[in-house]
C-alpha positions as CSV (number, residue, x, y, z in Angstrom):
1,M,-55.4,-34.6,-31.5
2,E,-56.7,-33.2,-28.1
3,Q,-56.2,-36.8,-26.6
4,Q,-52.6,-36.9,-27.7
5,V,-51.9,-33.3,-26.3
6,N,-53.5,-34.6,-23.1
7,S,-51.5,-37.8,-23.1
8,F,-48.4,-35.8,-23.7
9,L,-49.0,-33.2,-21.0
10,K,-49.7,-35.9,-18.5
11,K,-46.5,-37.7,-19.3
12,L,-44.6,-34.5,-19.1
13,F,-45.7,-33.6,-15.6
14,N,-45.8,-37.2,-14.1
15,L,-42.6,-37.3,-12.4
16,R,-43.5,-40.7,-11.1
17,E,-43.0,-42.5,-14.6
18,G,-39.4,-43.7,-15.0
19,A,-38.8,-43.5,-11.4
20,E,-37.1,-46.3,-9.3
21,E,-38.9,-48.5,-6.9
22,K,-39.8,-46.4,-3.8
23,Q,-37.8,-48.5,-1.2
24,T,-34.9,-48.5,-3.7
25,I,-35.0,-44.7,-3.8
26,I,-34.9,-44.5,-0.1
27,E,-32.1,-47.0,0.2
28,N,-29.8,-45.1,-2.4
29,I,-30.4,-41.9,-0.6
30,K,-29.5,-43.4,2.6
31,D,-26.4,-45.0,1.2
32,D,-25.2,-41.6,-0.3
33,A,-25.5,-40.2,3.2
34,D,-23.5,-42.6,5.0
35,F,-19.9,-41.8,6.3
36,S,-17.4,-44.2,5.1
37,S,-13.6,-44.1,4.6
38,A,-14.0,-43.8,0.9
39,R,-16.1,-40.8,1.3
40,F,-13.8,-39.5,3.9
41,W,-10.7,-39.5,1.4
42,T,-12.9,-38.2,-1.5
43,L,-13.8,-35.4,0.9
44,V,-10.1,-34.6,1.7
45,F,-9.1,-34.5,-2.0
46,A,-12.2,-32.4,-2.8
47,I,-11.1,-29.9,-0.1
48,G,-7.6,-29.8,-1.4
49,L,-8.7,-29.2,-4.8
50,A,-11.1,-26.5,-4.1
51,S,-8.7,-24.6,-1.9
52,I,-6.0,-24.8,-4.3
53,G,-8.5,-23.6,-7.1
54,L,-9.8,-20.8,-4.9
55,N,-6.2,-19.8,-4.1
56,I,-5.1,-19.7,-7.6
57,N,-8.3,-18.5,-9.0
58,S,-8.8,-21.5,-11.1
59,I,-12.4,-22.1,-12.1
60,P,-11.9,-25.6,-13.8
61,V,-10.1,-26.8,-10.6
62,I,-13.0,-25.6,-8.5
63,I,-15.5,-27.4,-10.7
64,G,-13.5,-30.5,-10.4
65,A,-13.7,-30.4,-6.6
66,M,-17.5,-29.7,-6.8
67,L,-17.8,-32.8,-8.9
68,I,-16.2,-35.1,-6.4
69,S,-17.4,-33.5,-3.3
70,P,-19.7,-35.9,-1.1
71,L,-21.6,-33.0,0.7
72,M,-24.8,-33.4,-1.4
73,G,-25.7,-36.8,-0.1
74,P,-26.6,-36.0,3.7
75,I,-28.4,-32.7,2.7
76,V,-30.6,-34.6,0.4
77,S,-31.2,-37.3,2.9
78,I,-32.2,-34.9,5.6
79,G,-34.9,-33.6,3.2
80,L,-35.8,-37.3,2.7
81,A,-36.0,-38.0,6.3
82,L,-38.2,-35.1,7.0
83,S,-40.6,-36.3,4.2
84,I,-41.0,-39.9,5.5
85,N,-40.7,-39.1,9.3
86,D,-37.6,-41.1,9.7
87,W,-36.2,-39.6,12.8
88,G,-33.3,-42.0,12.9
89,L,-32.2,-41.2,9.4
90,M,-32.6,-37.5,10.2
91,R,-30.1,-37.6,13.0
92,R,-27.6,-39.8,11.3
93,S,-27.7,-37.6,8.2
94,F,-27.4,-34.4,10.4
95,R,-24.4,-36.0,12.2
96,N,-22.7,-37.1,9.1
97,L,-23.3,-33.4,7.3
98,L,-21.8,-31.9,10.4
99,T,-18.7,-34.1,10.5
100,L,-18.2,-33.4,6.6
101,V,-18.4,-29.5,7.3
102,I,-16.1,-29.7,10.2
103,I,-13.4,-31.6,8.3
104,S,-13.9,-29.2,5.3
105,I,-13.2,-26.3,7.3
106,V,-10.3,-27.6,9.5
107,I,-8.3,-28.9,6.3
108,S,-8.8,-25.7,4.3
109,S,-8.0,-23.6,7.2
110,I,-4.7,-25.2,7.7
111,Y,-4.1,-25.1,3.9
112,F,-4.8,-21.3,3.7
113,A,-2.7,-20.7,6.9
114,I,0.4,-22.2,5.3
115,S,-0.3,-21.0,1.7
116,P,2.2,-18.5,0.3
117,I,-0.7,-16.8,-1.7
118,S,-2.7,-15.0,1.0
119,N,-4.5,-12.4,-1.1
120,A,-8.3,-12.9,-1.8
121,Q,-8.9,-13.7,-5.5
122,S,-12.2,-13.0,-7.1
123,E,-13.5,-16.6,-6.8
124,L,-13.0,-16.4,-2.9
125,L,-14.7,-12.8,-2.8
126,A,-17.6,-14.3,-5.0
127,R,-18.5,-16.5,-2.1
128,T,-19.1,-14.0,0.5
129,Q,-22.2,-12.1,-0.6
130,P,-25.1,-14.4,-1.2
131,T,-28.0,-13.0,-3.6
132,I,-31.5,-14.1,-4.5
133,F,-30.0,-16.0,-7.3
134,D,-28.1,-18.5,-4.9
135,V,-31.5,-19.1,-3.3
136,L,-33.0,-19.9,-6.7
137,I,-30.0,-22.1,-7.7
138,A,-30.3,-24.1,-4.6
139,I,-34.0,-24.7,-5.1
140,F,-33.8,-25.7,-8.8
141,G,-30.6,-27.7,-7.9
142,G,-32.1,-29.5,-5.3
143,I,-35.3,-30.5,-7.1
144,A,-33.2,-31.6,-10.2
145,G,-31.0,-33.5,-7.8
146,F,-33.6,-35.5,-6.2
147,I,-35.4,-36.1,-9.5
148,G,-32.0,-37.5,-10.6
149,V,-31.4,-39.9,-7.9
150,S,-35.0,-41.2,-8.1
151,R,-34.6,-42.5,-11.6
152,V,-34.1,-46.1,-12.8
153,K,-31.7,-45.0,-15.5
154,Q,-28.8,-42.6,-14.1
155,S,-28.0,-39.7,-15.8
156,N,-25.7,-36.6,-15.8
157,V,-28.1,-34.6,-13.5
158,I,-26.1,-35.1,-10.1
159,P,-22.8,-33.8,-11.5
160,G,-24.6,-30.8,-13.1
161,V,-26.3,-30.1,-9.7
162,A,-23.1,-30.6,-7.7
163,I,-21.5,-27.8,-10.0
164,A,-24.5,-25.4,-9.9
165,T,-25.2,-25.6,-6.0
166,A,-21.4,-25.3,-5.4
167,L,-21.4,-26.7,-1.7
168,M,-17.7,-27.1,-1.2
169,P,-16.2,-23.6,-2.4
170,P,-18.1,-21.7,0.5
171,L,-16.8,-24.1,3.3
172,C,-13.2,-23.7,2.0
173,T,-13.7,-19.8,1.8
174,V,-14.8,-20.1,5.5
175,G,-11.4,-21.9,5.9
176,Y,-9.5,-19.1,4.1
177,G,-11.3,-16.6,6.5
178,L,-10.2,-18.8,9.6
179,G,-6.7,-19.3,8.1
180,T,-6.0,-15.6,7.4
181,L,-8.0,-14.4,10.5
182,Q,-10.6,-12.4,8.2
183,P,-14.0,-12.6,9.8
184,K,-15.9,-11.2,6.8
185,F,-15.1,-14.4,4.8
186,I,-16.0,-16.6,7.6
187,F,-19.5,-15.3,8.0
188,G,-20.4,-14.4,4.4
189,A,-19.3,-17.8,3.1
190,L,-20.9,-19.8,6.0
191,Y,-24.1,-17.7,5.3
192,L,-23.9,-19.0,1.6
193,F,-23.5,-22.6,2.6
194,L,-26.4,-22.5,5.0
195,I,-28.7,-20.9,2.4
196,N,-27.6,-23.6,0.0
197,S,-28.3,-26.4,2.4
198,I,-31.5,-25.3,3.5
199,F,-33.0,-24.8,0.2
200,I,-31.6,-28.0,-1.3
201,C,-33.1,-29.8,1.7
202,L,-36.5,-28.2,1.3
203,S,-36.5,-29.0,-2.5
204,A,-35.6,-32.6,-1.7
205,L,-38.6,-32.6,0.9
206,L,-40.9,-31.2,-1.8
207,V,-40.1,-33.7,-4.4
208,A,-40.2,-36.7,-1.8
209,K,-43.7,-35.6,-0.8
210,Y,-44.7,-35.5,-4.5
211,L,-43.3,-38.9,-5.1
212,N,-45.2,-40.3,-2.3
213,L,-42.5,-42.2,-0.5
214,P,-43.6,-44.5,2.2
215,K,-43.4,-43.1,5.5
216,K,-41.4,-44.9,8.4
217,E,-43.8,-46.9,10.5
218,Y,-43.6,-46.8,14.4
219,P,-45.3,-49.6,16.3
220,D,-45.9,-47.3,19.2
221,E,-48.6,-44.8,18.3
222,N,-47.2,-42.3,21.0
223,K,-43.7,-42.5,19.4
224,K,-45.2,-42.0,15.9
225,K,-47.0,-38.8,17.2
226,Q,-43.8,-37.4,19.1
227,V,-41.6,-38.1,15.8
228,R,-44.1,-36.5,13.5
229,N,-44.4,-33.4,15.9
230,I,-40.5,-33.1,16.1
231,I,-40.3,-33.3,12.2
232,T,-43.1,-30.9,11.7
233,A,-41.4,-28.4,14.2
234,I,-38.0,-29.0,12.2
235,I,-39.8,-28.2,8.9
236,F,-41.2,-25.1,10.3
237,I,-38.0,-23.8,11.9
238,I,-36.3,-24.4,8.4
239,T,-39.1,-22.9,6.4
240,I,-39.7,-19.7,8.2
241,P,-36.0,-18.2,7.9
242,A,-36.1,-19.6,4.4
243,I,-39.1,-17.5,3.5
244,Y,-37.3,-14.5,5.3
245,L,-34.1,-15.0,3.3
246,A,-35.8,-15.2,0.1
247,V,-37.9,-12.1,0.7
248,T,-34.8,-10.2,2.0
249,F,-32.8,-11.2,-1.0
250,V,-35.3,-9.9,-3.4
251,D,-35.4,-6.5,-1.5
252,Q,-31.5,-6.5,-1.5
253,N,-31.4,-7.4,-5.3
254,N,-33.7,-4.5,-6.1
255,F,-31.7,-2.1,-4.0
256,N,-28.4,-3.1,-5.6
257,Q,-30.0,-2.7,-9.1
258,N,-31.6,0.8,-8.3
259,S,-28.1,1.9,-6.7
260,I,-26.2,0.9,-9.8
261,K,-28.7,2.7,-12.1
262,F,-28.4,5.7,-9.9
263,I,-24.6,5.8,-10.1
264,E,-24.6,5.1,-13.8
265,T,-27.2,7.9,-14.6
266,V,-26.1,10.6,-12.2
267,F,-22.4,10.2,-12.3
268,E,-20.7,8.0,-14.9
269,N,-23.0,8.9,-17.8
270,K,-21.8,12.6,-17.0
271,G,-18.2,11.6,-17.2
272,Y,-17.3,11.6,-13.5
273,V,-14.6,8.7,-13.0
274,I,-15.6,6.7,-9.8
275,V,-12.4,4.8,-8.5
276,Y,-14.3,3.3,-5.5
277,K,-17.9,2.3,-4.8
278,N,-19.4,0.6,-1.7
279,I,-23.2,-0.2,-1.9
280,S,-24.2,-1.3,1.7
281,Y,-27.6,-3.1,2.1
282,N,-26.9,-4.9,5.5
283,T,-26.2,-1.6,7.5
284,E,-28.4,0.8,9.4
285,P,-28.8,3.3,7.6
286,K,-28.2,1.7,4.1
287,F,-25.7,3.6,2.2
288,I,-24.0,4.3,-1.1
289,E,-20.4,5.3,-0.8
290,L,-18.4,6.7,-3.7
291,A,-14.9,8.1,-4.3
292,F,-13.9,10.0,-7.4
293,L,-10.5,10.3,-9.1
294,S,-10.3,14.0,-9.0
295,D,-13.8,15.6,-8.8
296,R,-14.7,17.8,-5.8
297,F,-18.3,18.9,-5.1
298,T,-19.9,21.8,-3.5
299,E,-22.6,21.1,-0.6
300,D,-25.1,22.4,-3.1
301,Q,-24.0,19.7,-5.7
302,I,-24.1,17.0,-3.1
303,N,-27.7,18.0,-2.0
304,G,-28.7,17.7,-5.5
305,F,-27.4,14.2,-5.9
306,E,-29.1,13.1,-2.6
307,D,-32.3,14.4,-4.1
308,R,-31.9,12.3,-7.2
309,L,-31.9,9.3,-5.1
310,L,-35.7,9.5,-4.6
311,D,-36.0,9.0,-8.5
312,F,-34.5,5.6,-8.3
313,G,-36.6,4.4,-5.4
314,L,-33.8,4.8,-2.9
315,N,-35.8,6.3,0.0
316,G,-33.9,6.8,3.1
317,I,-30.6,5.7,1.8
318,E,-27.5,7.7,2.8
319,L,-25.1,9.1,0.2
320,R,-21.6,9.2,1.1
321,I,-19.1,11.0,-1.1
322,R,-15.3,10.9,-0.3
323,Q,-14.0,14.2,-1.4
324,D,-10.4,13.0,-1.5
325,G,-10.1,9.8,-3.3
326,F,-6.5,9.3,-1.9
327,S,-7.9,8.9,1.4
328,L,-8.9,5.3,0.7
329,T,-7.3,2.4,2.7
330,E,-4.8,0.1,1.2
331,E,-7.5,-2.8,1.2
332,E,-10.0,-0.4,-0.7
333,W,-7.3,0.8,-3.3
334,Q,-6.6,-3.0,-4.0
335,E,-10.2,-3.5,-4.7
336,V,-10.1,-0.4,-6.8
337,L,-7.3,-1.8,-8.9
338,K,-8.7,-5.2,-9.3
339,E,-11.9,-3.6,-10.6
340,V,-10.2,-1.3,-12.9
341,R,-8.0,-4.1,-14.4
342,S,-11.0,-6.1,-15.4
343,D,-12.7,-3.1,-17.0
344,D,-11.1,-2.0,-20.2
345,E,-13.5,1.0,-20.6
346,K,-13.0,2.2,-17.0
347,L,-9.2,1.8,-17.5
348,L,-9.1,4.1,-20.5
349,A,-11.3,6.6,-18.8
350,M,-9.0,6.7,-16.0
351,E,-6.1,7.2,-18.2
352,A,-7.4,9.8,-20.0
353,K,-8.6,11.7,-16.8
354,L,-5.1,11.1,-15.3
355,E,-3.5,12.7,-18.3
356,S,-5.9,15.5,-18.3
357,E,-5.1,16.2,-14.4
358,R,-1.3,15.9,-15.5
359,Q,-1.8,18.6,-18.0
360,S,-3.9,20.6,-15.6
361,F,-1.3,20.5,-12.9
362,Q,1.4,21.8,-15.2
363,S,-0.7,24.4,-16.9
364,P,0.9,27.8,-17.0
365,A,-2.2,29.5,-15.4
366,R,-1.9,27.1,-12.5
367,L,2.0,27.7,-12.2
368,L,1.3,31.5,-12.4
369,D,-0.9,31.3,-9.4
370,E,1.6,29.4,-7.3
371,A,4.5,31.4,-8.6
372,R,2.7,34.7,-7.4
373,S,2.2,33.2,-4.0
374,I,6.2,32.8,-3.9
375,N,7.0,36.3,-5.5
376,N,4.2,38.7,-6.2
377,K,6.7,40.5,-8.8
378,V,6.1,37.5,-11.4
379,T,3.5,38.7,-13.9
380,N,3.4,35.7,-16.2
381,I,4.9,32.2,-17.1
382,A,5.2,30.4,-20.3
383,I,6.2,26.7,-20.3
384,G,7.3,24.7,-23.6
385,D,9.3,21.9,-24.9
386,V,12.6,22.6,-26.7
387,S,14.5,20.2,-29.0
388,Y,18.0,21.1,-30.3
389,G,19.2,20.4,-33.9
390,N,22.9,20.2,-33.0
391,L,23.5,17.6,-30.1
392,E,27.2,17.8,-30.5
393,E,27.6,20.7,-28.0
394,E,28.5,19.3,-24.7
395,G,25.9,19.5,-21.9
396,L,22.8,19.6,-24.2
397,D,20.2,16.8,-24.2
398,K,18.0,16.1,-27.1
399,E,14.9,17.4,-25.5
400,A,14.5,19.9,-22.6
401,L,11.7,22.0,-20.9
402,V,11.9,25.7,-21.0
403,A,10.3,28.2,-18.9
404,L,9.9,32.0,-19.4
405,V,9.1,33.9,-16.2
406,Y,8.1,37.4,-16.6
407,A,8.4,40.1,-13.9
408,T,7.3,43.7,-13.7
409,S,9.3,45.9,-16.1
410,T,10.3,48.4,-13.3
411,I,11.3,46.0,-10.5
412,P,13.2,42.8,-12.0
413,L,13.9,39.8,-9.9
414,N,17.2,39.9,-8.1
415,L,19.5,36.8,-8.3
416,E,18.3,35.2,-5.0
417,E,14.7,35.6,-6.1
418,G,15.6,34.1,-9.4
419,E,17.2,31.0,-7.7
420,V,14.1,30.4,-5.3
421,V,11.7,30.5,-8.4
422,T,14.1,28.2,-10.5
423,S,14.3,25.7,-7.7
424,W,10.5,25.6,-7.1
425,L,9.9,25.3,-10.7
426,T,12.5,22.4,-11.1
427,A,10.6,20.6,-8.3
428,R,7.1,21.5,-9.3
429,L,7.6,20.1,-12.8
430,S,9.6,17.1,-11.7
431,T,12.4,17.4,-14.2
432,D,16.2,18.0,-13.8
433,N,16.4,19.2,-17.7
434,L,15.0,22.7,-17.2
435,I,16.1,25.7,-18.7
436,V,14.6,29.0,-17.1
437,N,14.8,32.6,-18.7
438,F,13.7,35.8,-16.8
439,Y,12.3,38.8,-18.6
440,P,13.4,41.5,-17.8
441,P,16.7,39.7,-17.0
442,L,17.6,39.2,-13.3
443,D,19.3,42.2,-11.6
444,I,22.9,40.8,-12.1
445,G,24.2,42.6,-15.3
446,N,23.7,40.8,-18.5
447,A,23.1,37.3,-17.2
448,N,19.7,36.2,-18.1
449,E,19.7,32.3,-17.8
450,V,19.7,31.0,-14.2
451,G,19.5,27.2,-14.6
452,R,19.3,24.2,-16.7
């Protein structure tokens, strides 16, 4: 039994079993990295599909573009070249990758510059903020991809890796940024593409080392040493930023998770409706910026919120609260609307809050305070709906709003004062179907109804 288990484990972890001949693996990878007319036109059509998919927010179209994209070949080939000390393959693969990247960006830029749809969809926005998960996807995808190309029996590994690592969409997002002159898309998406490329390359390098593929031989010992030193330097140059990026992404992920917990616990769970939030890691200082639908906070309340940051491990983080939600820019409001449309719970909460605000805005107590600032003779106001049973009388609507305005019993409002109050109420309540009655009657004899 023990022998069977050992045999099973040995077979399980032995990636060399079932692999192609070593020289065949190298030749296959070299072939995938070469630039040809067929790969050029495949790239052009992949760019077109990806650009259209991103433009109309169609995930199936984007997946189709990823499946036919030839970008993976040169990246895996660079990892192989680093493993076997093949300086010529390294240069050729890098040149081909750079050519493919430039073509992708140029064509997608032209497409987005002439496209009638210029607003950024969610699939475009998703390619501008890399996370630690993108690093992990690139690592796992790169390892799986190299294992796939090294097998005698081809499988569906490569198409799956092409979809998972998503090399084409970030480049088309760079094109969107150039075509629409939006730098944040350019740098964010290019950053994501570089991360994917670096970690796929490193993963391919590790698997190639494990498979013990034969290194390229140089007849001149000095040339061999020079190439080995250059390759080692390149590996070092690639690896150090990769480690830094991985550590940074872990820290960023923790910051984002803690920030979300802070917002949920301190604000959302207590009924505050947040219409805008911006969690910024890549600034100095890092900050959390929030805008609310209607809530306004005192300085003491804000200080209390800031003290709670420590409970969530957010030391040194700045909390920015916009007291007036309507001071958001048009772009920020577009982000708010997009988020709300995709969150039914938040939409219902905002609708309930808006209705509450509308009722509060038209409450008699609030109207009375405002009316007193207009005329201090006003002592009370009552507001209500009125429905008529007989609509045959000319000039009557089925429903109307009636306002009862009370003044001091000794000094009633005169006609001019009554007209001022009536005009103000009509505008304030946003209705043309308003009946206003004054008690005591206006100082104009027996007339007590001013307007309708």
